[in-house]
PDB file with SEQRES, HELIX, SHEET and CRYST1 records, atoms N, CA, C and O in Angstrom:
SEQRES   1 A   78  MET PRO LYS TYR ILE VAL LYS GLU GLY ILE LEU ASP LYS          
SEQRES   2 A   78  PHE LEU GLY GLY VAL PHE THR ALA ILE GLY LYS ARG SER          
SEQRES   3 A   78  GLY LYS LYS VAL ILE LYS LYS LEU ALA PHE ASP PRO GLU          
SEQRES   4 A   78  LEU GLN LYS MET ALA LYS LYS ALA ASP ASP THR LEU LYS          
SEQRES   5 A   78  ASP ILE GLU LYS HIS ILE GLU ASP HIS LYS LYS ARG ASP          
SEQRES   6 A   78  PRO GLU TRP ALA ALA GLU PHE GLU LYS ILE LYS ASN LEU          
HELIX    1 AA1 GLU A    8  GLY A   23  1                                  16    
HELIX    2 AA2 GLY A   27  LYS A   33  1                                   7    
HELIX    3 AA3 LEU A   34  PHE A   36  5                                   3    
HELIX    4 AA4 PRO A   38  ARG A   64  1                                  27    
HELIX    5 AA5 PRO A   66  LYS A   76  1                                  11    
CRYST1    1.000    1.000    1.000  90.00  90.00  90.00 P 1           1          
ATOM      1  N   MET A   1     134.032  90.278 123.606  1.00  0.00           N  
ATOM      2  CA  MET A   1     134.709  90.722 122.406  1.00  0.00           C  
ATOM      3  C   MET A   1     135.451  92.020 122.725  1.00  0.00           C  
ATOM      4  O   MET A   1     134.881  92.926 123.332  1.00  0.00           O  
ATOM      5  N   PRO A   2     136.713  92.114 122.319  1.00  0.00           N  
ATOM      6  CA  PRO A   2     137.481  93.329 122.631  1.00  0.00           C  
ATOM      7  C   PRO A   2     136.937  94.539 121.880  1.00  0.00           C  
ATOM      8  O   PRO A   2     136.416  94.428 120.771  1.00  0.00           O  
ATOM      9  N   LYS A   3     137.075  95.686 122.515  1.00  0.00           N  
ATOM     10  CA  LYS A   3     136.589  96.926 121.922  1.00  0.00           C  
ATOM     11  C   LYS A   3     137.636  97.563 121.018  1.00  0.00           C  
ATOM     12  O   LYS A   3     137.376  98.591 120.393  1.00  0.00           O  
ATOM     13  N   TYR A   4     138.789  96.972 120.948  1.00  0.00           N  
ATOM     14  CA  TYR A   4     139.859  97.517 120.132  1.00  0.00           C  
ATOM     15  C   TYR A   4     140.479  96.402 119.304  1.00  0.00           C  
ATOM     16  O   TYR A   4     140.365  95.223 119.638  1.00  0.00           O  
ATOM     17  N   ILE A   5     141.124  96.786 118.240  1.00  0.00           N  
ATOM     18  CA  ILE A   5     141.781  95.818 117.376  1.00  0.00           C  
ATOM     19  C   ILE A   5     143.261  96.167 117.335  1.00  0.00           C  
ATOM     20  O   ILE A   5     143.631  97.307 117.055  1.00  0.00           O  
ATOM     21  N   VAL A   6     144.094  95.191 117.614  1.00  0.00           N  
ATOM     22  CA  VAL A   6     145.532  95.397 117.560  1.00  0.00           C  
ATOM     23  C   VAL A   6     146.029  94.809 116.252  1.00  0.00           C  
ATOM     24  O   VAL A   6     145.983  93.596 116.044  1.00  0.00           O  
ATOM     25  N   LYS A   7     146.494  95.663 115.390  1.00  0.00           N  
ATOM     26  CA  LYS A   7     147.041  95.219 114.111  1.00  0.00           C  
ATOM     27  C   LYS A   7     148.494  94.783 114.335  1.00  0.00           C  
ATOM     28  O   LYS A   7     149.158  95.256 115.258  1.00  0.00           O  
ATOM     29  N   GLU A   8     148.969  93.888 113.490  1.00  0.00           N  
ATOM     30  CA  GLU A   8     150.341  93.406 113.633  1.00  0.00           C  
ATOM     31  C   GLU A   8     151.339  94.532 113.471  1.00  0.00           C  
ATOM     32  O   GLU A   8     152.372  94.526 114.141  1.00  0.00           O  
ATOM     33  N   GLY A   9     151.074  95.486 112.619  1.00  0.00           N  
ATOM     34  CA  GLY A   9     151.994  96.592 112.401  1.00  0.00           C  
ATOM     35  C   GLY A   9     152.198  97.417 113.655  1.00  0.00           C  
ATOM     36  O   GLY A   9     153.316  97.843 113.945  1.00  0.00           O  
ATOM     37  N   ILE A  10     151.135  97.643 114.397  1.00  0.00           N  
ATOM     38  CA  ILE A  10     151.230  98.416 115.635  1.00  0.00           C  
ATOM     39  C   ILE A  10     152.079  97.656 116.651  1.00  0.00           C  
ATOM     40  O   ILE A  10     152.940  98.237 117.311  1.00  0.00           O  
ATOM     41  N   LEU A  11     151.833  96.366 116.769  1.00  0.00           N  
ATOM     42  CA  LEU A  11     152.583  95.535 117.697  1.00  0.00           C  
ATOM     43  C   LEU A  11     154.058  95.478 117.303  1.00  0.00           C  
ATOM     44  O   LEU A  11     154.934  95.565 118.163  1.00  0.00           O  
ATOM     45  N   ASP A  12     154.332  95.333 116.013  1.00  0.00           N  
ATOM     46  CA  ASP A  12     155.716  95.304 115.526  1.00  0.00           C  
ATOM     47  C   ASP A  12     156.436  96.613 115.823  1.00  0.00           C  
ATOM     48  O   ASP A  12     157.593  96.603 116.242  1.00  0.00           O  
ATOM     49  N   LYS A  13     155.763  97.732 115.610  1.00  0.00           N  
ATOM     50  CA  LYS A  13     156.384  99.030 115.879  1.00  0.00           C  
ATOM     51  C   LYS A  13     156.670  99.193 117.367  1.00  0.00           C  
ATOM     52  O   LYS A  13     157.729  99.693 117.747  1.00  0.00           O  
ATOM     53  N   PHE A  14     155.738  98.777 118.200  1.00  0.00           N  
ATOM     54  CA  PHE A  14     155.929  98.893 119.649  1.00  0.00           C  
ATOM     55  C   PHE A  14     157.114  98.050 120.109  1.00  0.00           C  
ATOM     56  O   PHE A  14     158.014  98.546 120.787  1.00  0.00           O  
ATOM     57  N   LEU A  15     157.108  96.773 119.735  1.00  0.00           N  
ATOM     58  CA  LEU A  15     158.193  95.885 120.155  1.00  0.00           C  
ATOM     59  C   LEU A  15     159.524  96.300 119.542  1.00  0.00           C  
ATOM     60  O   LEU A  15     160.569  96.218 120.187  1.00  0.00           O  
ATOM     61  N   GLY A  16     159.477  96.741 118.299  1.00  0.00           N  
ATOM     62  CA  GLY A  16     160.698  97.232 117.660  1.00  0.00           C  
ATOM     63  C   GLY A  16     161.264  98.430 118.398  1.00  0.00           C  
ATOM     64  O   GLY A  16     162.478  98.541 118.568  1.00  0.00           O  
ATOM     65  N   GLY A  17     160.388  99.330 118.838  1.00  0.00           N  
ATOM     66  CA  GLY A  17     160.821 100.500 119.600  1.00  0.00           C  
ATOM     67  C   GLY A  17     161.415 100.120 120.945  1.00  0.00           C  
ATOM     68  O   GLY A  17     162.418 100.691 121.373  1.00  0.00           O  
ATOM     69  N   VAL A  18     160.796  99.156 121.609  1.00  0.00           N  
ATOM     70  CA  VAL A  18     161.303  98.709 122.909  1.00  0.00           C  
ATOM     71  C   VAL A  18     162.697  98.107 122.755  1.00  0.00           C  
ATOM     72  O   VAL A  18     163.613  98.466 123.495  1.00  0.00           O  
ATOM     73  N   PHE A  19     162.862  97.194 121.799  1.00  0.00           N  
ATOM     74  CA  PHE A  19     164.158  96.536 121.637  1.00  0.00           C  
ATOM     75  C   PHE A  19     165.212  97.468 121.051  1.00  0.00           C  
ATOM     76  O   PHE A  19     166.396  97.326 121.355  1.00  0.00           O  
ATOM     77  N   THR A  20     164.804  98.411 120.221  1.00  0.00           N  
ATOM     78  CA  THR A  20     165.755  99.396 119.711  1.00  0.00           C  
ATOM     79  C   THR A  20     166.278 100.257 120.853  1.00  0.00           C  
ATOM     80  O   THR A  20     167.475 100.531 120.927  1.00  0.00           O  
ATOM     81  N   ALA A  21     165.398 100.679 121.733  1.00  0.00           N  
ATOM     82  CA  ALA A  21     165.811 101.491 122.879  1.00  0.00           C  
ATOM     83  C   ALA A  21     166.736 100.700 123.801  1.00  0.00           C  
ATOM     84  O   ALA A  21     167.722 101.240 124.304  1.00  0.00           O  
ATOM     85  N   ILE A  22     166.427  99.439 124.021  1.00  0.00           N  
ATOM     86  CA  ILE A  22     167.288  98.602 124.858  1.00  0.00           C  
ATOM     87  C   ILE A  22     168.643  98.430 124.183  1.00  0.00           C  
ATOM     88  O   ILE A  22     169.679  98.481 124.846  1.00  0.00           O  
ATOM     89  N   GLY A  23     168.641  98.228 122.875  1.00  0.00           N  
ATOM     90  CA  GLY A  23     169.890  98.084 122.136  1.00  0.00           C  
ATOM     91  C   GLY A  23     170.738  99.342 122.142  1.00  0.00           C  
ATOM     92  O   GLY A  23     171.962  99.273 122.037  1.00  0.00           O  
ATOM     93  N   LYS A  24     170.094 100.482 122.265  1.00  0.00           N  
ATOM     94  CA  LYS A  24     170.823 101.758 122.319  1.00  0.00           C  
ATOM     95  C   LYS A  24     171.188 102.126 123.753  1.00  0.00           C  
ATOM     96  O   LYS A  24     171.574 103.261 124.033  1.00  0.00           O  
ATOM     97  N   ARG A  25     171.065 101.167 124.650  1.00  0.00           N  
ATOM     98  CA  ARG A  25     171.412 101.330 126.065  1.00  0.00           C  
ATOM     99  C   ARG A  25     170.512 102.322 126.799  1.00  0.00           C  
ATOM    100  O   ARG A  25     170.954 103.014 127.716  1.00  0.00           O  
ATOM    101  N   SER A  26     169.264 102.381 126.391  1.00  0.00           N  
ATOM    102  CA  SER A  26     168.271 103.206 127.085  1.00  0.00           C  
ATOM    103  C   SER A  26     167.285 102.316 127.833  1.00  0.00           C  
ATOM    104  O   SER A  26     166.118 102.672 128.001  1.00  0.00           O  
ATOM    105  N   GLY A  27     167.758 101.169 128.275  1.00  0.00           N  
ATOM    106  CA  GLY A  27     166.898 100.178 128.905  1.00  0.00           C  
ATOM    107  C   GLY A  27     166.203 100.676 130.158  1.00  0.00           C  
ATOM    108  O   GLY A  27     165.038 100.353 130.392  1.00  0.00           O  
ATOM    109  N   LYS A  28     166.905 101.463 130.969  1.00  0.00           N  
ATOM    110  CA  LYS A  28     166.296 101.939 132.212  1.00  0.00           C  
ATOM    111  C   LYS A  28     165.126 102.869 131.929  1.00  0.00           C  
ATOM    112  O   LYS A  28     164.132 102.846 132.656  1.00  0.00           O  
ATOM    113  N   LYS A  29     165.227 103.691 130.882  1.00  0.00           N  
ATOM    114  CA  LYS A  29     164.127 104.585 130.518  1.00  0.00           C  
ATOM    115  C   LYS A  29     162.914 103.779 130.054  1.00  0.00           C  
ATOM    116  O   LYS A  29     161.776 104.082 130.412  1.00  0.00           O  
ATOM    117  N   VAL A  30     163.176 102.754 129.258  1.00  0.00           N  
ATOM    118  CA  VAL A  30     162.094 101.910 128.750  1.00  0.00           C  
ATOM    119  C   VAL A  30     161.395 101.204 129.899  1.00  0.00           C  
ATOM    120  O   VAL A  30     160.166 101.153 129.954  1.00  0.00           O  
ATOM    121  N   ILE A  31     162.177 100.664 130.806  1.00  0.00           N  
ATOM    122  CA  ILE A  31     161.611  99.942 131.943  1.00  0.00           C  
ATOM    123  C   ILE A  31     160.740 100.872 132.786  1.00  0.00           C  
ATOM    124  O   ILE A  31     159.677 100.475 133.261  1.00  0.00           O  
ATOM    125  N   LYS A  32     161.190 102.094 132.965  1.00  0.00           N  
ATOM    126  CA  LYS A  32     160.430 103.062 133.748  1.00  0.00           C  
ATOM    127  C   LYS A  32     159.107 103.410 133.049  1.00  0.00           C  
ATOM    128  O   LYS A  32     158.083 103.572 133.712  1.00  0.00           O  
ATOM    129  N   LYS A  33     159.125 103.525 131.724  1.00  0.00           N  
ATOM    130  CA  LYS A  33     157.913 103.878 130.987  1.00  0.00           C  
ATOM    131  C   LYS A  33     156.924 102.722 130.890  1.00  0.00           C  
ATOM    132  O   LYS A  33     155.745 102.932 130.605  1.00  0.00           O  
ATOM    133  N   LEU A  34     157.397 101.515 131.123  1.00  0.00           N  
ATOM    134  CA  LEU A  34     156.516 100.348 131.065  1.00  0.00           C  
ATOM    135  C   LEU A  34     155.882 100.040 132.424  1.00  0.00           C  
ATOM    136  O   LEU A  34     155.456  98.911 132.669  1.00  0.00           O  
ATOM    137  N   ALA A  35     155.822 101.019 133.286  1.00  0.00           N  
ATOM    138  CA  ALA A  35     155.268 100.822 134.628  1.00  0.00           C  
ATOM    139  C   ALA A  35     153.793 100.418 134.595  1.00  0.00           C  
ATOM    140  O   ALA A  35     153.295  99.847 135.565  1.00  0.00           O  
ATOM    141  N   PHE A  36     153.094 100.701 133.508  1.00  0.00           N  
ATOM    142  CA  PHE A  36     151.679 100.349 133.404  1.00  0.00           C  
ATOM    143  C   PHE A  36     151.456  98.854 133.295  1.00  0.00           C  
ATOM    144  O   PHE A  36     150.348  98.375 133.537  1.00  0.00           O  
ATOM    145  N   ASP A  37     152.507  98.096 132.929  1.00  0.00           N  
ATOM    146  CA  ASP A  37     152.382  96.645 132.803  1.00  0.00           C  
ATOM    147  C   ASP A  37     153.586  95.984 133.472  1.00  0.00           C  
ATOM    148  O   ASP A  37     154.648  95.880 132.859  1.00  0.00           O  
ATOM    149  N   PRO A  38     153.437  95.540 134.705  1.00  0.00           N  
ATOM    150  CA  PRO A  38     154.576  94.971 135.435  1.00  0.00           C  
ATOM    151  C   PRO A  38     155.206  93.749 134.762  1.00  0.00           C  
ATOM    152  O   PRO A  38     156.420  93.559 134.836  1.00  0.00           O  
ATOM    153  N   GLU A  39     154.400  92.935 134.116  1.00  0.00           N  
ATOM    154  CA  GLU A  39     154.943  91.742 133.463  1.00  0.00           C  
ATOM    155  C   GLU A  39     155.810  92.130 132.265  1.00  0.00           C  
ATOM    156  O   GLU A  39     156.890  91.572 132.068  1.00  0.00           O  
ATOM    157  N   LEU A  40     155.336  93.079 131.473  1.00  0.00           N  
ATOM    158  CA  LEU A  40     156.106  93.570 130.337  1.00  0.00           C  
ATOM    159  C   LEU A  40     157.372  94.280 130.814  1.00  0.00           C  
ATOM    160  O   LEU A  40     158.424  94.190 130.181  1.00  0.00           O  
ATOM    161  N   GLN A  41     157.256  94.978 131.922  1.00  0.00           N  
ATOM    162  CA  GLN A  41     158.398  95.664 132.520  1.00  0.00           C  
ATOM    163  C   GLN A  41     159.466  94.643 132.942  1.00  0.00           C  
ATOM    164  O   GLN A  41     160.659  94.868 132.744  1.00  0.00           O  
ATOM    165  N   LYS A  42     159.029  93.530 133.520  1.00  0.00           N  
ATOM    166  CA  LYS A  42     159.956  92.489 133.953  1.00  0.00           C  
ATOM    167  C   LYS A  42     160.667  91.864 132.743  1.00  0.00           C  
ATOM    168  O   LYS A  42     161.862  91.575 132.808  1.00  0.00           O  
ATOM    169  N   MET A  43     159.942  91.659 131.653  1.00  0.00           N  
ATOM    170  CA  MET A  43     160.534  91.092 130.446  1.00  0.00           C  
ATOM    171  C   MET A  43     161.559  92.051 129.831  1.00  0.00           C  
ATOM    172  O   MET A  43     162.616  91.623 129.368  1.00  0.00           O  
ATOM    173  N   ALA A  44     161.240  93.344 129.829  1.00  0.00           N  
ATOM    174  CA  ALA A  44     162.168  94.338 129.295  1.00  0.00           C  
ATOM    175  C   ALA A  44     163.433  94.396 130.148  1.00  0.00           C  
ATOM    176  O   ALA A  44     164.530  94.562 129.616  1.00  0.00           O  
ATOM    177  N   LYS A  45     163.290  94.262 131.452  1.00  0.00           N  
ATOM    178  CA  LYS A  45     164.456  94.249 132.340  1.00  0.00           C  
ATOM    179  C   LYS A  45     165.324  93.031 132.047  1.00  0.00           C  
ATOM    180  O   LYS A  45     166.552  93.116 132.039  1.00  0.00           O  
ATOM    181  N   LYS A  46     164.669  91.896 131.807  1.00  0.00           N  
ATOM    182  CA  LYS A  46     165.412  90.679 131.483  1.00  0.00           C  
ATOM    183  C   LYS A  46     166.169  90.848 130.160  1.00  0.00           C  
ATOM    184  O   LYS A  46     167.309  90.400 130.040  1.00  0.00           O  
ATOM    185  N   ALA A  47     165.544  91.489 129.172  1.00  0.00           N  
ATOM    186  CA  ALA A  47     166.204  91.737 127.895  1.00  0.00           C  
ATOM    187  C   ALA A  47     167.400  92.675 128.076  1.00  0.00           C  
ATOM    188  O   ALA A  47     168.449  92.471 127.465  1.00  0.00           O  
ATOM    189  N   ASP A  48     167.242  93.694 128.910  1.00  0.00           N  
ATOM    190  CA  ASP A  48     168.333  94.626 129.190  1.00  0.00           C  
ATOM    191  C   ASP A  48     169.483  93.901 129.889  1.00  0.00           C  
ATOM    192  O   ASP A  48     170.648  94.125 129.557  1.00  0.00           O  
ATOM    193  N   ASP A  49     169.171  93.049 130.836  1.00  0.00           N  
ATOM    194  CA  ASP A  49     170.198  92.277 131.534  1.00  0.00           C  
ATOM    195  C   ASP A  49     170.916  91.324 130.574  1.00  0.00           C  
ATOM    196  O   ASP A  49     172.130  91.145 130.664  1.00  0.00           O  
ATOM    197  N   THR A  50     170.164  90.719 129.663  1.00  0.00           N  
ATOM    198  CA  THR A  50     170.747  89.818 128.684  1.00  0.00           C  
ATOM    199  C   THR A  50     171.714  90.570 127.773  1.00  0.00           C  
ATOM    200  O   THR A  50     172.785  90.057 127.450  1.00  0.00           O  
ATOM    201  N   LEU A  51     171.345  91.781 127.358  1.00  0.00           N  
ATOM    202  CA  LEU A  51     172.236  92.593 126.542  1.00  0.00           C  
ATOM    203  C   LEU A  51     173.542  92.863 127.279  1.00  0.00           C  
ATOM    204  O   LEU A  51     174.621  92.777 126.692  1.00  0.00           O  
ATOM    205  N   LYS A  52     173.445  93.190 128.561  1.00  0.00           N  
ATOM    206  CA  LYS A  52     174.653  93.441 129.356  1.00  0.00           C  
ATOM    207  C   LYS A  52     175.506  92.178 129.468  1.00  0.00           C  
ATOM    208  O   LYS A  52     176.734  92.257 129.409  1.00  0.00           O  
ATOM    209  N   ASP A  53     174.874  91.022 129.628  1.00  0.00           N  
ATOM    210  CA  ASP A  53     175.613  89.759 129.701  1.00  0.00           C  
ATOM    211  C   ASP A  53     176.331  89.465 128.381  1.00  0.00           C  
ATOM    212  O   ASP A  53     177.474  89.007 128.381  1.00  0.00           O  
ATOM    213  N   ILE A  54     175.660  89.729 127.265  1.00  0.00           N  
ATOM    214  CA  ILE A  54     176.263  89.503 125.950  1.00  0.00           C  
ATOM    215  C   ILE A  54     177.470  90.417 125.766  1.00  0.00           C  
ATOM    216  O   ILE A  54     178.518  89.973 125.298  1.00  0.00           O  
ATOM    217  N   GLU A  55     177.330  91.683 126.129  1.00  0.00           N  
ATOM    218  CA  GLU A  55     178.445  92.621 125.998  1.00  0.00           C  
ATOM    219  C   GLU A  55     179.623  92.192 126.855  1.00  0.00           C  
ATOM    220  O   GLU A  55     180.772  92.280 126.421  1.00  0.00           O  
ATOM    221  N   LYS A  56     179.350  91.729 128.070  1.00  0.00           N  
ATOM    222  CA  LYS A  56     180.409  91.277 128.961  1.00  0.00           C  
ATOM    223  C   LYS A  56     181.107  90.052 128.373  1.00  0.00           C  
ATOM    224  O   LYS A  56     182.334  89.959 128.410  1.00  0.00           O  
ATOM    225  N   HIS A  57     180.340  89.122 127.835  1.00  0.00           N  
ATOM    226  CA  HIS A  57     180.892  87.913 127.226  1.00  0.00           C  
ATOM    227  C   HIS A  57     181.811  88.279 126.057  1.00  0.00           C  
ATOM    228  O   HIS A  57     182.904  87.729 125.924  1.00  0.00           O  
ATOM    229  N   ILE A  58     181.366  89.198 125.224  1.00  0.00           N  
ATOM    230  CA  ILE A  58     182.173  89.610 124.068  1.00  0.00           C  
ATOM    231  C   ILE A  58     183.469  90.256 124.526  1.00  0.00           C  
ATOM    232  O   ILE A  58     184.535  89.941 123.996  1.00  0.00           O  
ATOM    233  N   GLU A  59     183.397  91.151 125.499  1.00  0.00           N  
ATOM    234  CA  GLU A  59     184.604  91.819 125.992  1.00  0.00           C  
ATOM    235  C   GLU A  59     185.581  90.822 126.612  1.00  0.00           C  
ATOM    236  O   GLU A  59     186.790  90.938 126.411  1.00  0.00           O  
ATOM    237  N   ASP A  60     185.075  89.851 127.357  1.00  0.00           N  
ATOM    238  CA  ASP A  60     185.946  88.833 127.954  1.00  0.00           C  
ATOM    239  C   ASP A  60     186.665  88.025 126.872  1.00  0.00           C  
ATOM    240  O   ASP A  60     187.862  87.756 126.973  1.00  0.00           O  
ATOM    241  N   HIS A  61     185.916  87.645 125.840  1.00  0.00           N  
ATOM    242  CA  HIS A  61     186.522  86.876 124.753  1.00  0.00           C  
ATOM    243  C   HIS A  61     187.545  87.703 123.990  1.00  0.00           C  
ATOM    244  O   HIS A  61     188.584  87.180 123.590  1.00  0.00           O  
ATOM    245  N   LYS A  62     187.269  88.977 123.785  1.00  0.00           N  
ATOM    246  CA  LYS A  62     188.224  89.835 123.087  1.00  0.00           C  
ATOM    247  C   LYS A  62     189.552  89.894 123.820  1.00  0.00           C  
ATOM    248  O   LYS A  62     190.614  89.881 123.197  1.00  0.00           O  
ATOM    249  N   LYS A  63     189.492  89.959 125.156  1.00  0.00           N  
ATOM    250  CA  LYS A  63     190.716  90.034 125.952  1.00  0.00           C  
ATOM    251  C   LYS A  63     191.504  88.726 125.918  1.00  0.00           C  
ATOM    252  O   LYS A  63     192.734  88.739 125.874  1.00  0.00           O  
ATOM    253  N   ARG A  64     190.798  87.603 125.938  1.00  0.00           N  
ATOM    254  CA  ARG A  64     191.469  86.301 126.014  1.00  0.00           C  
ATOM    255  C   ARG A  64     191.984  85.796 124.678  1.00  0.00           C  
ATOM    256  O   ARG A  64     193.025  85.142 124.620  1.00  0.00           O  
ATOM    257  N   ASP A  65     191.262  86.096 123.599  1.00  0.00           N  
ATOM    258  CA  ASP A  65     191.580  85.480 122.305  1.00  0.00           C  
ATOM    259  C   ASP A  65     191.589  86.532 121.195  1.00  0.00           C  
ATOM    260  O   ASP A  65     190.527  86.932 120.718  1.00  0.00           O  
ATOM    261  N   PRO A  66     192.764  86.981 120.782  1.00  0.00           N  
ATOM    262  CA  PRO A  66     192.837  88.011 119.725  1.00  0.00           C  
ATOM    263  C   PRO A  66     192.273  87.540 118.376  1.00  0.00           C  
ATOM    264  O   PRO A  66     191.735  88.341 117.611  1.00  0.00           O  
ATOM    265  N   GLU A  67     192.400  86.239 118.090  1.00  0.00           N  
ATOM    266  CA  GLU A  67     191.834  85.719 116.838  1.00  0.00           C  
ATOM    267  C   GLU A  67     190.318  85.826 116.852  1.00  0.00           C  
ATOM    268  O   GLU A  67     189.704  86.196 115.852  1.00  0.00           O  
ATOM    269  N   TRP A  68     189.724  85.503 117.979  1.00  0.00           N  
ATOM    270  CA  TRP A  68     188.273  85.611 118.120  1.00  0.00           C  
ATOM    271  C   TRP A  68     187.847  87.066 117.964  1.00  0.00           C  
ATOM    272  O   TRP A  68     186.833  87.354 117.328  1.00  0.00           O  
ATOM    273  N   ALA A  69     188.618  87.984 118.543  1.00  0.00           N  
ATOM    274  CA  ALA A  69     188.309  89.407 118.446  1.00  0.00           C  
ATOM    275  C   ALA A  69     188.341  89.867 116.992  1.00  0.00           C  
ATOM    276  O   ALA A  69     187.484  90.643 116.569  1.00  0.00           O  
ATOM    277  N   ALA A  70     189.330  89.389 116.218  1.00  0.00           N  
ATOM    278  CA  ALA A  70     189.422  89.755 114.805  1.00  0.00           C  
ATOM    279  C   ALA A  70     188.211  89.234 114.033  1.00  0.00           C  
ATOM    280  O   ALA A  70     187.650  89.947 113.201  1.00  0.00           O  
ATOM    281  N   GLU A  71     187.810  87.993 114.308  1.00  0.00           N  
ATOM    282  CA  GLU A  71     186.630  87.427 113.642  1.00  0.00           C  
ATOM    283  C   GLU A  71     185.365  88.194 114.017  1.00  0.00           C  
ATOM    284  O   GLU A  71     184.508  88.441 113.169  1.00  0.00           O  
ATOM    285  N   PHE A  72     185.253  88.565 115.274  1.00  0.00           N  
ATOM    286  CA  PHE A  72     184.093  89.322 115.727  1.00  0.00           C  
ATOM    287  C   PHE A  72     184.026  90.668 115.010  1.00  0.00           C  
ATOM    288  O   PHE A  72     182.944  91.097 114.607  1.00  0.00           O  
ATOM    289  N   GLU A  73     185.148  91.330 114.848  1.00  0.00           N  
ATOM    290  CA  GLU A  73     185.170  92.632 114.153  1.00  0.00           C  
ATOM    291  C   GLU A  73     184.743  92.476 112.695  1.00  0.00           C  
ATOM    292  O   GLU A  73     184.044  93.338 112.162  1.00  0.00           O  
ATOM    293  N   LYS A  74     185.154  91.390 112.048  1.00  0.00           N  
ATOM    294  CA  LYS A  74     184.719  91.131 110.668  1.00  0.00           C  
ATOM    295  C   LYS A  74     183.196  90.987 110.597  1.00  0.00           C  
ATOM    296  O   LYS A  74     182.542  91.566 109.729  1.00  0.00           O  
ATOM    297  N   ILE A  75     182.652  90.208 111.524  1.00  0.00           N  
ATOM    298  CA  ILE A  75     181.206  89.964 111.540  1.00  0.00           C  
ATOM    299  C   ILE A  75     180.451  91.254 111.884  1.00  0.00           C  
ATOM    300  O   ILE A  75     179.413  91.554 111.294  1.00  0.00           O  
ATOM    301  N   LYS A  76     180.984  92.000 112.836  1.00  0.00           N  
ATOM    302  CA  LYS A  76     180.319  93.225 113.284  1.00  0.00           C  
ATOM    303  C   LYS A  76     180.212  94.248 112.155  1.00  0.00           C  
ATOM    304  O   LYS A  76     179.245  95.007 112.097  1.00  0.00           O  
ATOM    305  N   ASN A  77     181.184  94.272 111.274  1.00  0.00           N  
ATOM    306  CA  ASN A  77     181.206  95.265 110.202  1.00  0.00           C  
ATOM    307  C   ASN A  77     180.406  94.856 108.971  1.00  0.00           C  
ATOM    308  O   ASN A  77     180.409  95.582 107.977  1.00  0.00           O  
ATOM    309  N   LEU A  78     179.728  93.725 109.008  1.00  0.00           N  
ATOM    310  CA  LEU A  78     178.925  93.291 107.847  1.00  0.00           C  
ATOM    311  C   LEU A  78     177.730  94.142 107.637  1.00  0.00           C  
ATOM    312  O   LEU A  78     176.959  93.905 106.706  1.00  0.00           O  
TER     313      LEU A  78                                                      
END                                                                             
């Protein structure tokens, strides 16, 4: 039996903090602080890489298709 209890709120705050930091482009700092858990560190790195891929995809589409860029700006400002 575990000696500690993990409440959902604590887990939500932790994961929310990790993804918020990655979203604010502080992924390398988060990855460095997660050194205590290599598996979690690997997942955070994958999330950071995915964010970079999404940003690259959006920028490529903006350059190729001005209509798509206009639609993206409408959605982004919601």
